[in-house]
C-alpha positions as CSV (number, residue, x, y, z in Angstrom):
1,M,-0.3,0.0,0.0
2,S,1.3,3.3,-1.0
3,W,2.6,5.3,2.1
4,Q,-0.3,8.1,1.8
5,L,-3.2,5.7,2.1
6,G,-2.8,4.0,5.5
7,P,-4.0,5.8,8.9
8,R,-2.0,8.7,9.7
9,A,-2.4,11.5,12.4
10,A,-2.1,15.1,11.9
11,F,-0.3,17.4,14.1
12,D,0.3,20.9,14.8
13,L,1.2,23.6,17.6
14,E,0.2,27.3,17.8
15,T,2.6,29.0,20.3
16,T,3.9,32.0,21.8
17,G,6.5,32.6,19.4
18,V,9.0,30.6,17.4
19,D,11.8,30.1,19.7
20,V,11.8,26.1,20.3
21,E,14.0,26.6,23.8
22,Q,12.1,29.4,25.0
23,D,8.3,29.6,23.8
24,R,5.3,28.0,24.9
25,I,2.5,25.9,23.7
26,V,-1.0,27.8,23.2
27,T,-3.1,25.3,21.1
28,A,-2.2,22.0,19.8
29,A,-4.3,19.7,17.6
30,V,-3.7,15.7,17.0
31,I,-6.2,14.5,14.3
32,Y,-6.5,10.6,14.0
33,I,-7.4,10.2,10.0
34,D,-8.1,6.9,8.4
35,G,-10.1,6.9,5.2
36,T,-13.3,9.0,6.2
37,T,-12.8,8.8,9.9
38,V,-11.3,11.5,11.3
39,K,-10.9,11.8,15.6
40,P,-9.6,15.4,16.4
41,R,-8.5,16.2,19.7
42,T,-7.4,19.7,20.5
43,W,-6.0,21.5,23.5
44,L,-6.0,25.2,24.8
45,L,-3.4,25.7,27.5
46,N,-2.9,28.8,29.6
47,P,1.1,29.0,28.8
48,G,2.0,30.8,32.1
49,I,3.5,33.7,30.1
50,E,2.2,36.7,28.2
51,I,1.5,35.5,24.5
52,P,3.0,38.3,22.6
53,I,0.7,40.6,20.4
54,D,2.4,39.5,17.0
55,A,1.5,35.8,17.8
56,T,-1.9,36.7,18.6
57,K,-2.3,38.3,15.4
58,I,-1.2,34.9,13.9
59,H,-3.3,32.5,15.9
60,G,-6.1,34.7,17.5
61,I,-5.8,33.8,21.2
62,S,-4.7,36.4,23.4
63,T,-3.0,36.1,27.1
64,A,-6.6,37.2,28.7
65,Q,-8.3,34.4,26.7
66,A,-5.8,31.6,27.2
67,E,-5.8,32.7,31.2
68,A,-10.0,32.3,31.1
69,E,-10.2,29.3,29.1
70,G,-7.1,27.3,28.6
71,M,-6.0,24.4,31.0
72,D,-3.2,24.1,32.9
73,A,0.3,24.0,31.1
74,A,1.7,21.0,32.9
75,K,-1.6,19.0,32.5
76,G,-2.1,20.0,28.8
77,V,1.2,19.4,27.7
78,E,1.6,15.8,29.7
79,E,-1.9,14.9,27.5
80,I,-0.5,16.2,24.3
81,A,2.5,14.3,24.6
82,T,0.4,11.1,25.7
83,A,-1.8,11.4,22.6
84,V,1.6,11.7,20.3
85,A,3.0,8.7,22.3
86,E,0.1,6.2,21.9
87,L,0.5,7.2,18.1
88,V,4.2,6.8,18.1
89,T,4.1,3.3,19.4
90,A,1.0,2.2,17.6
91,G,3.1,3.2,14.5
92,V,0.6,5.7,13.1
93,P,2.6,8.1,11.0
94,L,2.4,11.9,12.4
95,V,2.0,14.3,9.6
96,G,3.1,18.3,10.1
97,H,4.6,21.5,7.9
98,N,7.8,21.8,9.3
99,V,6.5,19.4,12.3
100,S,10.5,19.3,13.7
101,Y,9.6,22.8,15.3
102,D,6.4,21.3,16.5
103,L,8.0,18.1,17.7
104,T,11.1,19.9,19.4
105,L,8.8,22.7,21.1
106,L,7.0,19.7,22.6
107,D,10.1,18.4,23.9
108,R,11.0,21.0,25.6
109,E,7.9,21.9,27.0
110,C,7.9,17.9,28.2
111,R,11.3,18.5,30.1
112,R,10.0,22.1,31.5
113,H,7.5,20.4,33.1
114,G,9.3,17.6,34.7
115,L,7.8,15.1,32.5
116,G,11.3,13.7,30.4
117,G,12.1,14.2,26.9
118,L,9.3,13.3,24.0
119,E,11.3,10.5,23.2
120,D,11.4,8.9,26.7
121,I,7.6,9.3,26.9
122,C,7.2,7.4,23.8
123,G,9.6,4.7,24.8
124,Q,11.1,4.9,21.4
125,P,12.7,6.9,18.4
126,I,9.8,9.3,17.3
127,R,9.0,7.8,13.7
128,P,7.6,7.6,11.1
129,V,7.0,11.1,10.6
130,I,5.6,12.7,7.4
131,D,7.0,16.6,7.4
132,T,5.3,18.1,4.0
133,R,7.9,21.3,4.4
134,V,10.5,18.6,3.5
135,L,8.6,16.4,1.1
136,D,7.4,19.7,-0.6
137,Q,11.0,21.0,-1.2
138,Q,12.1,17.7,-2.0
139,V,9.5,16.7,-5.1
140,L,9.7,20.5,-6.0
141,T,12.9,21.9,-5.6
142,R,12.2,25.1,-7.9
143,R,9.0,26.4,-8.9
144,K,7.4,30.2,-9.4
145,R,6.7,31.8,-6.0
146,V,2.6,32.4,-5.6
147,S,3.4,36.0,-4.6
148,A,6.5,38.0,-3.7
149,E,5.3,38.8,-0.5
150,Q,4.3,35.0,0.4
151,G,7.2,32.5,1.8
152,A,7.7,30.0,-0.8
153,R,7.7,27.1,1.5
154,V,5.0,28.4,4.1
155,L,1.9,25.8,4.4
156,K,-0.2,28.6,2.5
157,T,1.9,28.5,-0.4
158,V,2.3,24.5,-0.6
159,A,-1.7,24.1,-0.2
160,Q,-2.2,26.5,-3.1
161,V,0.6,25.2,-5.2
162,F,-1.2,21.5,-4.7
163,G,-4.8,23.1,-5.7
164,L,-6.2,23.3,-2.3
165,S,-8.6,25.5,-0.7
166,W,-7.3,27.8,1.8
167,D,-9.6,29.9,4.6
168,D,-7.5,32.9,6.0
169,E,-9.8,33.3,8.9
170,A,-9.1,29.7,9.9
171,A,-5.8,29.5,9.0
172,H,-3.1,29.3,11.7
173,G,-5.7,27.6,14.1
174,C,-3.7,24.5,14.6
175,E,-6.6,22.3,13.9
176,F,-7.4,24.0,10.1
177,D,-3.5,23.8,9.6
178,A,-3.1,20.3,10.8
179,M,-5.5,19.0,8.4
180,V,-4.8,21.1,5.5
181,S,-0.8,19.6,6.3
182,A,-2.3,16.1,6.0
183,R,-4.2,16.7,2.9
184,V,-1.0,18.3,0.9
185,A,1.1,14.8,2.1
186,W,-1.7,12.9,0.6
187,W,-1.2,14.8,-2.7
188,I,2.0,14.3,-2.6
189,G,2.1,10.8,-2.6
190,E,-1.1,10.5,-4.9
191,I,0.9,12.3,-7.5
192,A,4.2,10.3,-7.0
193,H,2.3,6.9,-7.4
194,R,0.6,8.0,-10.5
195,G,4.0,7.8,-12.0
196,P,5.1,10.3,-15.0
197,S,2.1,9.1,-17.2
198,G,-0.4,10.4,-14.7
199,Y,1.2,13.5,-13.7
200,P,-0.8,16.8,-13.9
201,A,0.3,19.3,-16.5
202,W,1.7,21.6,-14.0
203,V,4.2,18.7,-12.6
204,L,5.0,17.9,-16.2
205,S,5.8,21.3,-17.0
206,N,8.5,21.9,-14.0
207,R,11.7,20.4,-14.9
208,Y,12.5,20.4,-11.4
209,A,9.6,18.2,-10.2
210,R,11.2,15.1,-8.5
211,F,8.1,12.8,-7.4
212,G,9.5,9.6,-8.0
213,T,11.9,10.1,-5.3
214,V,8.8,9.7,-3.0
215,A,7.5,6.8,-4.8
216,G,7.5,3.2,-3.9
217,L,8.6,3.7,-0.2
218,S,8.0,2.3,3.1
219,L,6.9,4.4,5.6
220,D,10.2,3.9,7.6
221,E,12.1,4.1,4.5
222,L,10.3,7.6,3.6
223,H,11.2,8.5,7.0
224,D,14.8,7.7,6.8
225,R,14.9,9.6,3.5
226,Q,13.5,12.4,5.1
227,V,16.1,12.9,7.7
228,V,18.9,13.1,4.9
229,W,16.8,15.8,2.8
230,A,16.2,18.0,5.9
231,R,19.9,18.0,6.7
232,E,20.6,18.8,2.7
233,Q,18.0,21.4,2.7
234,A,19.1,23.1,6.1
235,A,22.9,23.1,4.4
236,S,21.9,24.6,1.4
237,L,19.5,27.5,3.1
238,Q,22.9,28.2,5.6
239,E,24.9,28.4,2.2
240,W,22.4,31.3,1.2
241,F,22.2,33.0,4.4
242,R,26.0,33.0,4.4
243,T,26.5,34.2,0.9
244,A,23.5,36.6,0.4
245,P,23.9,40.4,0.9
246,A,22.8,41.7,4.2
247,E,19.9,43.7,2.5
248,R,18.7,40.4,1.5
249,G,18.6,39.1,4.9
250,G,22.1,37.7,4.6
251,D,24.2,36.8,7.7
252,P,27.9,35.3,7.4
253,N,27.7,33.3,10.8
254,A,23.9,31.9,9.9
255,V,23.8,28.5,11.3
256,V,20.7,26.5,10.3
257,D,20.0,23.2,12.3
258,G,19.2,20.1,9.8
259,S,18.5,17.7,12.7
260,W,15.1,15.9,11.9
261,P,12.4,15.1,13.3
262,L,13.6,16.5,16.6
263,R,16.7,18.6,17.6
264,P,18.5,16.9,20.1
265,F,18.2,18.8,23.6
266,R,21.9,18.4,24.7
267,Q,22.6,20.1,21.1
268,A,20.7,22.9,22.1
269,V,21.6,23.4,25.5
270,A,25.5,22.8,24.0
271,A,24.6,25.9,21.5
272,S,22.9,28.3,24.0
273,G,26.6,28.3,26.2
274,A,24.9,26.7,29.3
275,A,26.4,23.7,31.1
276,L,25.5,20.6,30.0
277,P,23.3,18.2,32.1
278,P,24.7,14.9,33.0
279,P,24.4,12.2,30.6
């Protein structure tokens, strides 16, 4: 069976910011999907810190709302991690867009609340994982931008490339984003397994398309390939940052972490300059 056809679980977080080492979970969605069966679980947490206005503008949750309606952060983090662990131990693939961010931030939240690392809770490595951010760049290494203002690899762009509807009002709600990422993953797998004779015209017209690289793989094989692709993509982005002019966002000292699907905790601590915990 093609890897996109079996049960899967869409996963997404909305948070107080983009720093996986410091920011906190505000909302989360874990959605089990098997054919026409869709079982969503969602959480709203009180992160215990101020939610910046810029973050509220993205996901719509204010500090006041989180304090009034959100559950205790420690309890919420434990429930989210348990839901993820149940899926991992059952061999159900986790699907998300740039999902290494979500998994790493959840790992740090687990540690913050004394639960141990996410892999400790799972009792095994987190796999298989399907990351539409990694797969999109792998199968469409180059393509036209949707607009000059919109990021080339953000979820909205990827959804539009694959012909999926997008609701700006619902977007950045974790349930909406999780479902869109699951649909994108399905389309990538569907197109890949048609073979060149069944590719849509827009794929055939892109000479950089490489859908064949994700066809005919098991979930474990797909996971292992993504480990390599994510590392290569990060190295390429780091090189771009280091060579681009400052006015275009260049930084000669830029470091882009290619760890996937979870950024190692000890590596993160060492990078921060703090003392490493005992092994």
